[in-house]
C-alpha positions in Angstrom: 23.4 42.3 53.0 27.2 42.4 52.7 29.5 45.2 53.7 32.3 44.9 51.2 35.2 47.3 51.6 37.0 48.6 48.6 40.3 46.9 47.8 43.3 47.9 49.9 45.9 50.6 49.4 47.5 48.7 46.6 44.3 49.1 44.6 43.8 52.8 45.3 45.4 55.5 43.2 46.1 58.9 44.6 46.4 62.2 42.8 47.1 65.5 44.5 46.0 68.8 43.0 47.1 72.1 44.3 45.9 74.8 42.0 45.2 78.5 42.6 41.7 79.7 41.6 41.5 81.2 38.2 45.0 80.2 37.1 46.6 77.0 35.6 48.6 74.8 37.9 50.4 71.5 38.2 48.8 68.1 38.8 51.1 65.6 40.5 50.1 62.1 39.5 52.0 58.9 38.7 55.5 60.4 38.6 54.8 64.1 38.4 53.0 64.2 35.1 51.6 67.7 34.4 48.1 68.8 33.6 46.6 72.2 33.2 43.5 73.1 35.3 41.4 76.3 35.3 39.0 77.1 38.1 36.0 79.3 37.6 34.4 81.2 40.5 30.8 82.2 40.9 29.3 85.1 42.8 25.6 86.1 42.8 25.0 89.8 43.0 26.5 91.3 46.2 25.8 88.3 48.3 28.6 87.5 50.8 28.2 83.8 50.3 27.5 81.9 47.0 27.5 78.1 46.9 27.0 75.5 44.2 25.4 72.3 45.2 24.5 70.0 42.3 25.3 69.6 38.6 23.9 67.5 35.7 24.2 68.3 32.0 23.8 72.1 31.5 22.2 72.6 34.9 24.0 73.6 38.2 22.2 74.4 41.4 23.4 76.6 44.3 22.3 79.2 46.8 23.3 82.6 48.2 23.1 84.2 51.5 20.2 86.6 51.9 21.6 90.0 53.1 20.8 90.8 56.7 18.8 87.6 57.2 20.9 85.9 59.9 21.9 83.0 57.6 18.9 82.4 55.4 19.6 81.4 51.8 17.9 81.7 48.5 18.0 79.1 45.7 19.8 79.6 42.4 19.9 77.8 39.0 22.9 78.3 36.8 22.9 77.7 33.1 26.4 76.6 32.2 26.2 77.0 28.5 24.8 80.5 28.4 26.1 81.7 31.7 22.8 82.6 33.2 22.0 82.7 37.0 18.4 82.8 38.0 16.4 82.6 41.3 15.1 79.0 41.7 12.5 77.6 41.8 10.9 81.0 41.6 11.8 84.5 42.6 10.2 85.7 45.8 10.0 89.1 47.5 12.0 87.9 50.5 14.7 86.4 48.3 14.3 82.9 49.6 13.1 81.9 46.1 10.7 79.3 47.4 7.0 80.2 48.0 6.2 80.6 51.6 9.7 79.8 52.8 12.2 82.0 54.6 15.2 80.0 53.3 15.8 77.4 50.6 18.6 75.5 48.9 18.2 73.3 45.7 20.6 70.3 45.4 20.5 67.7 42.7 19.2 68.7 39.2 18.4 66.3 36.3 18.6 66.9 32.6 16.3 69.4 30.9 15.3 73.0 31.4 13.3 74.8 34.1 10.4 75.1 31.7 10.8 71.7 30.2 11.4 68.3 32.0 13.9 69.4 34.6 13.6 67.9 38.0 15.4 69.4 41.0 15.3 68.4 44.7 16.2 70.5 47.6 15.1 71.7 51.0 13.4 74.8 52.4 12.5 76.3 55.8 9.3 78.0 56.8 8.5 80.0 59.9 6.6 77.0 61.1 9.2 74.3 60.4 12.2 76.5 61.5 14.9 75.6 62.4 14.2 72.3 60.5 14.2 71.7 56.8 11.5 70.3 54.6 12.5 68.5 51.4 11.0 69.4 48.0 10.8 68.0 44.5 10.5 70.4 41.6 9.1 68.9 38.4 9.0 71.4 35.5 6.9 69.0 33.4 4.1 68.9 35.9 1.2 71.4 35.8 2.2 74.7 37.2 0.1 74.3 40.3 1.8 71.0 41.2 5.3 71.5 40.1 6.5 71.7 43.8 6.0 68.7 46.0 7.0 68.9 49.7 8.9 65.8 50.9 8.7 64.9 54.6 9.5 61.5 55.7 6.5 59.9 57.4 6.7 58.0 60.7 5.6 57.6 64.2 8.5 59.5 65.6 8.5 63.2 64.8 10.7 64.0 61.7 12.9 67.0 62.3 14.9 67.4 59.0 14.0 66.0 55.6 16.6 67.0 53.0 16.4 65.7 49.4 19.8 65.6 47.8 19.7 63.9 44.4 17.3 62.5 41.8 17.7 60.1 38.9 14.9 58.4 36.9 12.0 58.0 39.2 14.0 58.2 42.5 14.9 60.9 45.0 17.4 60.2 47.7 18.2 62.2 50.8 18.2 62.2 54.6 15.8 62.6 57.4 16.3 62.9 61.1 14.3 62.1 64.1 17.2 62.4 66.5 19.8 65.1 65.7 22.9 63.1 66.5 22.0 60.4 63.9 20.8 60.6 60.4 18.7 58.3 58.2 18.8 57.8 54.5 15.7 57.5 52.3 14.6 56.6 48.8 11.5 58.4 47.5 9.6 56.8 44.6 8.2 59.6 42.5 5.4 57.7 40.7 4.0 56.3 43.9 5.0 59.1 46.3 6.3 56.6 48.8 9.4 56.7 51.1 11.7 53.8 51.9 14.3 53.8 54.6 17.7 53.0 53.2 20.0 52.9 56.3 23.0 50.7 56.2 22.5 47.8 58.6 24.4 48.3 61.8 25.4 51.9 61.1 25.0 54.6 63.7 24.0 57.1 61.0 23.4 56.9 57.2 23.2 59.7 54.7 22.3 59.5 51.0 23.7 62.3 48.8 23.7 61.0 45.3 21.9 58.6 43.0 22.7 57.6 39.4 21.3 54.6 37.8 20.9 51.9 40.3 23.7 53.3 42.5 23.3 55.4 45.7 26.2 57.2 47.3 26.6 58.8 50.7 28.2 58.1 54.0 27.6 56.1 57.2 29.0 56.3 60.7 30.0 53.6 63.1 32.0 53.2 66.3 35.3 51.5 66.0 38.6 51.3 67.8 41.0 49.0 69.6 39.9 47.4 72.9 37.2 49.1 74.9 37.7 52.6 73.3 35.2 53.3 70.7 36.2 55.9 68.1 33.4 57.3 65.9 34.4 57.1 62.2 32.6 57.7 58.9 32.9 56.0 55.6 31.7 56.6 52.1 29.6 54.0 50.4 28.1 53.1 47.1 24.9 51.1 47.4 23.9 48.8 44.6 20.1 48.6 44.5 20.1 45.6 42.3 22.4 43.4 44.5 21.4 45.2 47.8 25.1 45.5 48.6 26.8 48.5 50.3 30.5 48.9 49.3 32.7 51.0 51.7 35.2 53.6 50.5 37.7 55.6 52.5 39.8 58.4 51.3 43.6 58.0 51.7 44.8 58.7 55.2 41.4 59.7 56.4 39.4 59.3 59.6 36.1 60.4 58.1 35.0 60.1 54.5 31.7 61.1 52.9 30.5 60.9 49.3 28.7 64.0 48.2 27.4 62.9 44.8 27.6 60.3 42.1 27.4 60.3 38.3 28.6 58.3 35.3 32.3 57.8 34.7 31.6 57.7 30.9 31.6 53.9 30.5 29.1 51.3 31.6 29.3 50.5 35.3 31.9 53.2 36.0 31.2 56.1 38.2 32.6 59.4 39.2 32.0 60.8 42.7 33.1 63.6 44.9 33.9 63.3 48.5 34.9 65.3 51.6 37.1 63.8 54.3 38.9 64.5 57.5 42.4 63.2 57.3 44.7 61.8 59.9 46.2 65.3 59.9 42.8 66.4 61.3 42.3 68.7 58.3 39.5 68.7 55.8 40.1 67.4 52.2 38.1 67.4 49.0 38.3 64.6 46.4 37.2 63.7 42.9 36.8 59.9 42.8 36.7 57.6 39.8 35.4 54.0 40.4 36.0 51.6 37.6 33.8 48.6 36.7 35.7 46.4 39.1 35.0 48.8 42.0 38.6 50.2 42.2 38.7 53.9 43.2 41.1 56.5 42.0 41.2 59.5 44.4 42.1 63.0 43.1 42.5 65.6 45.8 41.3 69.1 45.0 43.0 71.9 46.9 42.7 75.6 46.2 45.9 77.2 47.6 45.2 80.0 50.0 41.8 78.5 50.9 41.2 77.6 54.5 38.8 74.9 53.5 38.0 73.2 50.1 34.9 71.1 49.7 33.6 69.2 46.7 29.9 69.0 46.3 29.0 67.4 42.9 30.4 66.3 39.6 29.2 65.6 36.0 31.1 65.0 32.8 34.5 65.7 34.2 33.5 68.9 35.9 33.7 69.1 39.7 31.9 71.8 41.6 32.2 72.9 45.2 33.0 75.7 47.6 36.0 77.0 49.4 36.6 79.4 52.2 39.1 82.1 51.6 39.5 85.0 54.1 36.5 83.6 55.9 34.3 84.2 52.9 32.6 81.2 51.3 33.0 81.1 47.5 31.9 78.7 44.8 34.0 77.1 42.1 33.9 74.7 39.1 36.9 72.9 37.6 37.3 70.4 34.8 39.5 67.4 35.7 41.1 66.0 32.5 40.6 62.2 32.3 38.0 62.1 35.0 35.2 61.5 32.5 35.9 58.9 29.7 33.0 58.5 27.3 33.1 57.0 23.9 33.9 60.1 21.8 33.7 60.5 18.0 35.2 63.5 16.2 35.5 61.8 12.8 33.3 61.3 9.8 31.8 57.8 10.0 30.0 56.4 7.0 28.7 52.9 6.4 26.4 51.4 3.7 26.2 47.9 5.3 22.8 46.6 6.1 22.2 46.3 9.9 25.5 48.1 10.8 25.9 50.1 14.0 28.3 53.0 13.9 28.6 53.3 17.7 27.2 50.8 20.1 27.1 52.5 23.5 25.7 49.5 25.4 25.5 51.6 28.5 28.5 53.7 27.8 28.1 57.5 27.5 28.7 58.6 23.9 29.8 62.1 22.8 29.5 62.8 19.1 31.4 65.8 17.8 31.7 64.5 14.2 29.5 63.2 11.5 27.8 59.8 11.2 26.0 58.7 8.1 24.5 55.3 7.7 23.0 54.4 4.3 22.3 50.7 4.7 19.0 49.2 5.5 18.1 48.8 9.2 21.4 50.4 10.2 21.9 52.4 13.4 24.0 55.6 14.0 24.3 55.4 17.7 22.8 52.9 20.1 22.8 53.4 23.8 21.8 51.3 26.7 20.7 51.3 30.3 21.7 54.6 32.0 23.8 55.6 29.0 23.9 59.2 27.9 24.3 60.2 24.2 25.4 63.8 23.8 25.3 65.0 20.2 27.1 68.1 19.0 27.6 66.9 15.5 25.4 65.3 12.9 23.9 61.8 12.9 21.9 60.7 9.9 20.4 57.6 8.3 19.1 57.2 4.8 18.5 53.4 4.5 15.1 51.9 4.9 14.3 51.1 8.5 17.4 52.9 9.7 17.6 54.6 13.1 19.9 57.6 13.8 19.7 57.1 17.6 18.3 54.0 19.1 17.5 54.1 22.8 17.6 50.9 24.9 17.4 49.8 28.5 16.4 51.8 31.6 16.5 55.5 31.7 18.9 56.0 28.8 19.3 59.7 27.8 19.8 61.6 24.5 21.0 65.2 24.8 21.0 66.7 21.3 22.6 70.0 20.5 23.5 69.1 17.0 21.5 67.6 14.1 19.8 64.3 13.8 18.4 63.4 10.3 16.4 60.5 9.0 15.2 60.0 5.5 11.6 58.8 4.9 11.3 55.1 5.9 13.7 55.6 8.8 13.7 57.0 12.3 15.6 60.0 13.8 15.0 58.5 17.3 13.5 55.1 18.1 13.4 52.9 21.2 13.7 49.1 21.2 11.7 46.7 23.2 13.9 47.0 26.3 13.5 50.8 26.6 12.0 52.2 29.8 12.0 55.7 31.0 14.0 57.1 28.1 14.9 60.8 28.3 15.4 63.2 25.4 16.4 66.8 25.6 16.6 68.5 22.2 18.3 71.8 21.9 19.3 71.2 18.3 17.5 69.8 15.2 15.7 66.5 15.0 14.7 66.1 11.4 12.9 62.8 11.0 10.3 60.5 12.4 10.4 59.9 16.2 9.1 56.8 17.9 9.6 56.4 21.6 7.7 53.6 23.3 9.5 53.6 26.7 6.5 53.5 29.1 4.9 56.2 31.1 8.2 57.3 32.7 9.7 58.5 29.4 10.3 62.3 29.2 10.9 64.3 26.1 11.7 68.0 26.0 11.8 70.0 22.7 13.8 73.2 23.0 15.0 73.1 19.5 13.5 72.1 16.2 11.5 68.9 15.8 9.9 67.8 12.6 10.4 66.3 9.1 11.6 68.4 6.2 11.4 65.7 3.5 8.6 65.9 1.0 5.3 64.3 2.0 2.8 64.6 4.9 0.9 62.3 7.2 3.6 60.8 9.3 2.9 60.3 13.0 5.5 60.9 15.7 4.8 58.7 18.7 6.1 59.5 22.2 5.1 57.8 25.4 5.2 59.4 28.9 5.7 63.1 29.1 6.3 65.6 26.2 7.1 69.2 26.8 7.8 71.9 24.2 9.4 75.0 25.7 9.3 78.6 24.5 12.6 78.0 22.8 11.2 75.0 20.8 9.6 74.8 17.4 7.6 71.9 16.0 7.6 71.5 12.3 4.6 69.8 10.8 4.1 69.0 7.1 0.7 69.7 5.8 -0.8 68.8 2.4 -4.3 69.5 1.1 -5.4 66.0 2.4 -3.1 65.1 5.3 -0.8 66.4 8.0 2.0 65.1 10.2 0.9 64.4 13.7 2.4 64.0 17.3 0.7 61.3 19.3 1.7 61.3 23.0 0.7 58.3 25.0 0.7 60.3 28.2 0.7 64.1 28.9 1.9 67.0 26.7 2.5 70.6 27.3 2.9 73.1 24.4 4.7 76.3 24.1 7.0 77.9 21.6 6.3 77.8 17.9 4.6 75.8 15.3 6.0 75.8 11.7 3.5 74.6 9.1 5.6 73.1 6.3 3.1 73.3 3.4 3.4 70.7 0.7 2.5 71.1 -3.0 -1.1 70.9 -3.9 -4.3 73.0 -4.1 -5.5 73.9 -0.6 -9.2 74.6 0.0 -10.0 78.1 1.3 -10.3 76.5 4.7 -9.0 73.2 6.0 -8.5 71.7 9.5 -6.1 69.0 10.8 -5.4 67.4 14.2 -1.7 67.9 14.9 -1.2 66.9 18.5 -3.0 64.3 20.6 -2.1 63.5 24.2 -4.1 60.7 25.8 -3.3 61.8 29.3 -4.2 65.5 28.7 -2.9 68.5 26.8 -2.0 71.8 28.4 -0.4 75.0 27.2 -0.5 76.3 23.7 1.8 77.2 20.8 2.8 80.9 21.1 3.2 81.4 17.4 2.3 79.6 14.2 3.9 80.3 10.9 3.6 78.7 7.4 6.2 78.1 4.7 3.5 79.4 2.3 2.8 82.9 3.3 -0.8 82.9 2.1 -1.8 79.9 4.1 -2.6 81.4 7.5 -2.5 79.0 10.4 -4.7 79.4 13.4 -4.9 76.9 16.3 -7.6 75.6 18.6 -7.4 73.2 21.5 -9.4 70.8 23.7 -8.5 68.7 26.6 -6.5 66.2 24.6 -5.9 67.7 21.1 -4.3 70.6 19.3 -6.0 71.4 16.0 -4.6 73.3 13.0 -6.9 75.5 10.9 -5.4 76.7 7.6 -7.1 79.6 5.8 -6.1 81.3 2.6 -5.1 84.8 3.7 -2.2 86.8 4.9 -2.1 88.9 1.8 -2.3 92.3 3.6 0.5 91.3 5.9 2.7 90.3 3.0 2.0 93.5 1.1 5.0 95.8 0.5 2.9 98.8 -0.7 -0.4 100.5 0.3 -1.9 99.4 -3.0 -1.0 95.8 -2.4 -2.3 96.1 1.2 -5.7 97.4 -0.2 -6.0 94.4 -2.5 -4.7 92.1 0.2 -7.3 93.2 2.7 -10.0 92.3 0.3 -8.5 88.9 -0.4 -8.1 88.2 3.3 -11.7 89.2 4.0 -13.3 87.3 1.1 -11.1 84.2 0.5 -12.6 82.0 3.3 -16.1 82.2 1.7 -15.0 82.2 -2.0 -16.9 80.1 -4.4 -16.7 79.2 -8.1 -13.9 80.8 -10.1 -13.0 83.1 -7.2 -12.4 80.0 -5.0 -10.2 78.6 -7.8 -8.2 81.9 -7.8 -7.7 82.1 -4.0 -6.6 78.5 -3.7 -4.1 79.1 -6.4 -2.9 82.2 -4.5 -2.3 80.0 -1.4 0.5 78.2 -3.1 2.5 81.3 -4.1 5.6 82.7 -2.6 5.6 86.2 -1.0 7.1 87.8 -4.1 4.7 86.0 -6.4 1.8 87.1 -4.3 2.9 90.7 -4.3 3.2 90.6 -8.1 -0.3 89.1 -8.4 -1.8 91.7 -6.0 -0.3 94.4 -8.2 -1.8 92.8 -11.3 -5.2 92.4 -9.7 -5.3 96.0 -8.3 -6.2 97.8 -11.5 -4.2 100.8 -10.4 -3.1 101.3 -14.0 -6.6 102.7 -14.7 -5.4 105.8 -12.8 -3.2 106.6 -15.8 -6.3 107.7 -17.7 -6.7 110.5 -15.3 -3.2 111.8 -15.8 -3.1 111.3 -19.5 -6.3 113.1 -20.0 -5.1 116.1 -18.0 -1.8 116.0 -19.9 -3.7 115.8 -23.3 -5.8 118.8 -22.4 -2.8 120.8 -21.3 -1.2 120.0 -24.6 -4.2 121.2 -26.4 -4.4 124.4 -24.4 -0.7 125.1 -24.7 -1.0 124.7 -28.5 -3.8 127.2 -28.5 -1.8 129.7 -26.4 1.1 129.4 -28.8 -0.9 129.9 -32.0 -2.9 132.7 -30.4 0.2 134.8 -30.0 0.9 134.5 -26.4 3.2 137.5 -26.0 2.7 139.9 -28.8 4.0 140.2 -32.3 7.3 141.6 -33.3 5.9 145.2 -34.0 3.1 147.4 -32.8 0.3 145.5 -34.5 -2.6 144.2 -32.6 -1.0 140.7 -32.4 -3.2 138.8 -34.7 -0.5 136.2 -35.2 3.2 135.8 -35.4 2.9 135.5 -39.0 1.8 139.2 -39.0 5.0 140.1 -37.1 6.8 141.0 -40.3 7.0 144.3 -41.9 5.2 143.3 -45.1 2.2 141.6 -43.4 1.7 144.4 -40.9 1.7 147.3 -43.3 -1.9 146.7 -44.4 -4.3 149.5 -43.9 -6.6 147.5 -41.7 -6.4 144.1 -39.9 -8.0 141.1 -41.5 -11.4 140.1 -40.3 -11.1 136.4 -40.5 -8.4 134.0 -39.5 -8.0 130.2 -39.6 -5.4 127.9 -38.3 -4.6 124.3 -38.0 -1.8 122.2 -36.5 -0.6 118.7 -36.0 0.5 118.0 -32.5 2.3 115.3 -30.6 3.7 114.7 -27.1 5.1 112.2 -24.7 6.0 112.1 -21.1 6.5 110.1 -17.9 5.2 110.5 -14.4 7.3 108.6 -12.0 6.9 110.1 -8.5 5.0 107.1 -7.1 7.8 105.5 -5.1 7.3 101.8 -4.7 3.5 102.1 -4.4 2.7 103.0 -8.0 4.4 102.2 -11.3 5.8 104.9 -13.6 3.2 106.2 -16.1 4.5 106.6 -19.6 2.3 108.1 -22.3 2.3 109.5 -25.8 -0.3 111.4 -27.7 -0.8 112.6 -31.3 -3.5 114.5 -33.0 -4.5 117.8 -34.6 -6.4 120.9 -33.8 -7.8 123.8 -35.8 -9.8 127.0 -35.3 -11.6 129.8 -37.0 -11.9 133.3 -35.6 -13.1 136.8 -36.5 -12.2 140.3 -35.5 -15.3 141.6 -33.8 -13.9 144.8 -32.3 -10.8 146.8 -32.2 -8.1 144.3 -30.9 -10.6 141.5 -30.1 -11.0 138.3 -31.9 -13.4 135.4 -31.1 -13.4 132.0 -32.5 -14.1 128.3 -32.2 -11.7 125.4 -32.2 -11.9 121.6 -32.5 -9.3 118.9 -32.1 -8.7 115.2 -32.0 -6.1 113.2 -30.0 -5.1 109.6 -29.8 -3.2 108.7 -26.6 -1.5 105.5 -25.4 -0.3 104.8 -21.9 1.7 102.1 -20.0 2.3 101.7 -16.3 5.6 100.2 -15.2 5.4 96.8 -13.6 2.1 96.0 -15.3 1.4 93.9 -18.4 -1.1 95.8 -20.5 -1.8 99.1 -22.0 -4.4 101.8 -22.4 -5.7 103.9 -25.3 -7.8 107.0 -25.5 -9.5 108.7 -28.4 -10.5 112.2 -27.5 -12.5 114.8 -29.4 -12.2 118.4 -28.2 -14.2 121.6 -29.0 -14.1 125.0 -27.6 -14.5 128.8 -28.0 -11.9 131.3 -27.5 -11.1 135.0 -27.5 -7.9 137.0 -28.2 -7.5 140.6 -27.1 -4.6 142.8 -27.8 -4.3 146.5 -27.3 -0.9 148.1 -27.6 1.5 146.0 -25.5 -1.1 144.3 -23.4 -2.7 141.0 -24.5 -5.1 138.5 -23.0 -6.3 135.1 -24.4 -9.1 132.9 -23.1 -10.5 129.6 -24.1 -13.3 127.3 -22.7 -14.2 123.9 -24.0 -15.5 120.4 -23.7 -13.8 117.1 -24.6 -15.0 113.5 -24.7 -12.6 110.6 -24.4 -13.2 107.0 -25.3 -10.9 105.0 -23.0 -10.0 101.4 -23.3 -7.5 99.1 -21.6 -6.4 95.5 -21.6 -4.6 94.1 -18.5 -2.9 90.7 -18.4 -3.2 88.8 -15.1 -0.8 86.0 -14.6 -1.2 83.7 -11.6 1.2 80.7 -11.4 -0.8 77.5 -11.7 -3.7 79.1 -13.6 -4.1 80.0 -17.3 -3.3 83.6 -18.0 -6.2 86.0 -18.1 -6.8 89.3 -19.9 -9.2 91.8 -18.6 -10.7 94.4 -21.0 -12.2 97.7 -19.9 -14.1 100.3 -22.0 -15.5 103.6 -20.7 -16.0 107.2 -21.6 -15.0 110.4 -19.9 -16.5 113.9 -20.1 -14.2 116.8 -19.6 -14.5 120.6 -19.3 -11.6 122.9 -19.5 -10.6 126.6 -19.7 -7.6 128.8 -19.8 -6.8 132.5 -19.4 -3.4 134.0 -20.2 -2.3 137.7 -20.1 1.0 139.5 -20.5 2.7 142.8 -21.2 5.3 143.3 -23.9 8.5 145.3 -23.4 10.2 146.1 -26.6 13.9 145.9 -26.7 14.3 146.8 -30.4 17.5 146.5 -32.4 18.0 144.7 -35.6 16.1 141.7 -34.3 13.1 143.8 -33.1 13.5 142.0 -29.8 11.0 142.0 -27.0 10.3 140.4 -23.7 6.9 139.6 -22.4 6.2 138.5 -18.8 3.0 136.5 -18.6 0.7 134.6 -16.3 -1.5 131.6 -17.4 -4.3 129.9 -15.5 -5.6 126.5 -16.6 -8.6 124.8 -15.1 -9.8 121.2 -15.9 -12.4 118.7 -14.6 -12.9 115.3 -16.0 -15.3 112.5 -15.0 -14.7 109.0 -16.2 -17.8 106.8 -16.2 -18.1 103.7 -14.1 -17.6 100.5 -16.0 -17.1 96.7 -15.6 -14.3 94.7 -17.2 -14.8 91.6 -19.2 -12.5 88.6 -20.0 -11.0 87.8 -16.5 -14.0 86.1 -14.9 -13.9 86.6 -11.1 -11.0 89.0 -11.4 -12.9 91.4 -13.6 -13.0 94.8 -12.0 -16.1 97.0 -11.5 -14.5 100.4 -11.5 -16.3 103.3 -9.9 -16.8 106.7 -11.5 -13.8 108.9 -10.9 -13.4 112.6 -11.2 -10.1 114.4 -11.7 -9.5 118.1 -11.3 -6.6 120.4 -12.2 -6.0 124.0 -11.4 -2.7 125.1 -12.8 -0.8 128.3 -13.1 2.2 129.2 -15.2 4.3 132.3 -14.4 7.0 133.2 -16.8 8.4 135.3 -19.5 9.1 134.9 -23.2 11.9 136.5 -25.2 11.2 137.1 -28.9 12.8 138.6 -32.0 13.2 138.0 -35.7 16.0 137.6 -38.2 16.3 138.1 -41.9 17.5 134.8 -43.5 16.8 136.0 -47.1 13.5 134.2 -47.2 10.3 135.8 -48.3 9.9 137.2 -44.8 11.8 137.3 -41.5 11.9 134.3 -39.2 10.3 135.1 -35.9 11.6 133.3 -32.8 10.3 133.0 -29.3 11.8 131.4 -26.2 9.6 130.8 -23.2 10.6 130.1 -19.6 8.1 129.6 -16.8 7.3 128.0 -13.5 4.1 125.9 -13.1 2.2 125.0 -10.0 -0.7 122.7 -9.5 -3.3 123.7 -6.9 -5.7 120.8 -7.1 -5.5 117.4 -5.5 -2.9 115.4 -7.5 -4.0 112.0 -6.1 -5.0 109.5 -8.7 -7.3 107.0 -6.9 -9.1 104.1 -8.5 -11.9 102.6 -6.5 -13.0 99.2 -7.7 -14.3 95.8 -6.6 -13.6 92.3 -7.9 -16.4 90.4 -9.7 -15.7 87.5 -7.3 -16.0 89.8 -4.2 -18.4 92.6 -5.3 -19.3 93.7 -1.7 -15.7 94.5 -0.9 -14.5 97.6 -2.8 -11.0 98.8 -2.4 -9.0 101.9 -3.5 -5.6 102.0 -5.0 -3.6 105.0 -6.1 -1.6 105.6 -9.3 1.4 107.8 -9.6 0.7 111.4 -8.7 2.2 114.2 -10.8 4.5 116.8 -9.2 2.9 120.0 -8.2 5.8 122.3 -9.4 7.6 122.3 -12.6 9.8 124.3 -15.0 8.2 125.1 -18.3 10.4 125.5 -21.4 9.2 126.7 -24.8 10.6 127.4 -28.2 8.7 128.7 -31.3 9.6 129.7 -34.8 7.2 131.4 -37.3 7.5 132.8 -40.7 5.2 134.0 -43.5 5.0 132.0 -46.7 2.4 134.2 -48.4 0.8 137.6 -47.8 -1.7 136.2 -45.4 -0.3 132.8 -44.6 2.3 131.8 -42.0 3.6 128.5 -40.7 5.0 127.7 -37.3 6.8 125.1 -35.3 6.7 125.0 -31.6 8.1 123.0 -28.7 7.0 123.2 -25.1 8.3 121.0 -22.3 7.8 120.7 -18.5 10.3 119.2 -16.1 9.0 118.4 -12.6 11.7 116.4 -10.8 11.6 113.0 -12.3 8.5 113.8 -14.2 8.7 115.2 -17.7 6.4 116.2 -20.5 7.2 117.2 -24.1 5.0 118.6 -26.8 5.7 119.5 -30.5 3.2 121.3 -32.8 3.5 122.3 -36.4 0.9 124.3 -38.2 -0.3 127.2 -40.2 -2.4 130.3 -40.0 -4.0 132.3 -42.6 -6.1 135.5 -42.5 -8.3 137.4 -44.9 
């Protein structure tokens, strides 16, 4: 063992920094060159003391003083990127943040997150161990019950303090004491749980405060001085575990020097350290130290003006952390030192098509990629790192050539920190290790899109807190990772799945799952149910995915687990969840319930549905639903109301133009009404037509559009003074369409009824009751992408009963026009029952539609204004204008209850558009006599109900004798 001092003063550079906290200042270095520095302070809650103790990557550890505790502290973990501060390793009621402890302090963190692969060492005190510390190791990747390991140096002599300061790879370094005046350094091997003393030979006391790669840093004490006077001094050291050599370092003009931590300087075999010293001025000093590959140290003093004491505790990536005392209050700081960290940095766009080319060969250097790297040649490499090297990616690294590797990991404990995107085309690797790799570390907070192959022994550690998977077409690739794999709650694993294969993660070691699973479904016809093995961990699997989603919304993933495997079960379903409307949800619920056990043509349908997008599935659910059958209910009601309104118009509905008994408007002329006695018989006939829309269904039901045409006629006889009775028959043909549906309906309806008209003076009353039969038929087109179009045909009959009563009182206005006004009230009643039926033509999608009954009870309150004018014709032209308000009292819902032929035991109900309850009725009629006993008429009646509207036009004649 050789004690080799660092080279003399001529080999040592000195920088002096004097910068106030929170502001920029001057750096005096090599002739007063200027640099800008910004310090950032940290304070936890209202604690009087907050310290920071260790840093690596995004992690920084520290502690705070517990109020009113007499000096006890609680551990903290700082997230530098997102600015979080959390109790560490776990919050406790007494604020020590270590289970069973009264005080704790974490020191050196590693890479990773507290729910991933982070390791942190520190110390804690219990009521039993007080006032002495016990060391601990926290390993986030271990099972929850064994994440905390107490470290106490074994030995014959009683160990007082054991304090763990730093960890790297599989090692922990720290100090232990059996005699308070002297300290001892130890190395703890994590896999074997064994301690090794690492005191410098001949030293009075040795401490170990940092480890990085094969280097350990700390301090040692010895007695020195001229002659017989021994002066205790302390020196910093770097210990090379490979050569077994301690190298001494002393800060400029110092009596005591101690290294507090060590990390990479950015290039292979260069290191950055921090140190505290006591100068020849007997004052404390803090330093940032760079040691080059030749062992030459550059010392940068850090001083916070106004502070009584400044101390440096740790460094990583150019950032120095520590504490200072100002106004007798201990505060924490971080500061970035320009030039302290010197990695290979790429901010350009690098592209190469050469076979076997390497864009950046780290060879142990740290590499920071802020740019874009694309390698298209066969067997090319984006970035290759080596032993202890750290690749940090904020940009994009991609390979497209056969056998290419975006990031190749080599040597011992090389590290990849990905916050960007890593892509590899099929046939290449996003991440791959070579034969020299051991203990490789990957922390993914970005996107890894490509195959991963890590064969770096049992010490390798992989944390996925980003997205890991393959987006290229295909399925069946296997990611292979040795050692430990952890997916955190922030991570998502994307696995491609086809009908016959799935991507897989094989961990040769242990795995813990959390976060999400994204199933990337590939084209093909999936069975109603299928199963795959997605994750296998030979050393045991724990945890579970917290969510599972599929890129195909109608392939529903569920997960199951055993001791070593995670299984994916895909089932056709998810229709109800994807539904936008209650009608779609009703159909979707049936599909969800019946798809897993589908057979025959129904299985063919549901497997085709599994490949649809959400929008396509919603469209198909509408087409399957059969809600357009609800249109028959509304169109039959509207057809009956048209027939009844036609009857009301021809029957008089408001009196004639003179004092006659209101046989007909044709008799409202002077000539026709001067007969000695009214005619006994009357006959009438009319052609009628109408159209309308009902569109108050919102998004749930499509707009119903219908038209109707037909005729009606009647024969009546005067049976008493002012009373006529008669019979009527009619025929209508109606067509209907529902918006958003491919198909149409048609109804042929025959109507028959009896009626009575009564008129005495200025009072009138009309009544009719009847029966109608409709022959309804519909064809529906059902289009499912991937299957041949189907057309379903439905045929059924409907029996209907109806009645109407109207009465009014005429007020004569007189004048040249013989004007009058007649307030009236009308009551219409209807009930119709459509028979059950089963469609044909659509195989398993044929609907069996249940019997459905529709009722209507409607009133119209209004008035009509009438009069006549002499146009020089044979008789005067009689005109009437009618205005009223209608109200529907019966249930306006238009349900259709049906079941699919492929799922007959699962009926569902959908609802068509419902008509408005209230509306404005408008009417216009014109009548004139063309012979002594014959008149003709033309009438319009419309109803406006919000967005709904109905319009009817009749033209006919009446004759009496």
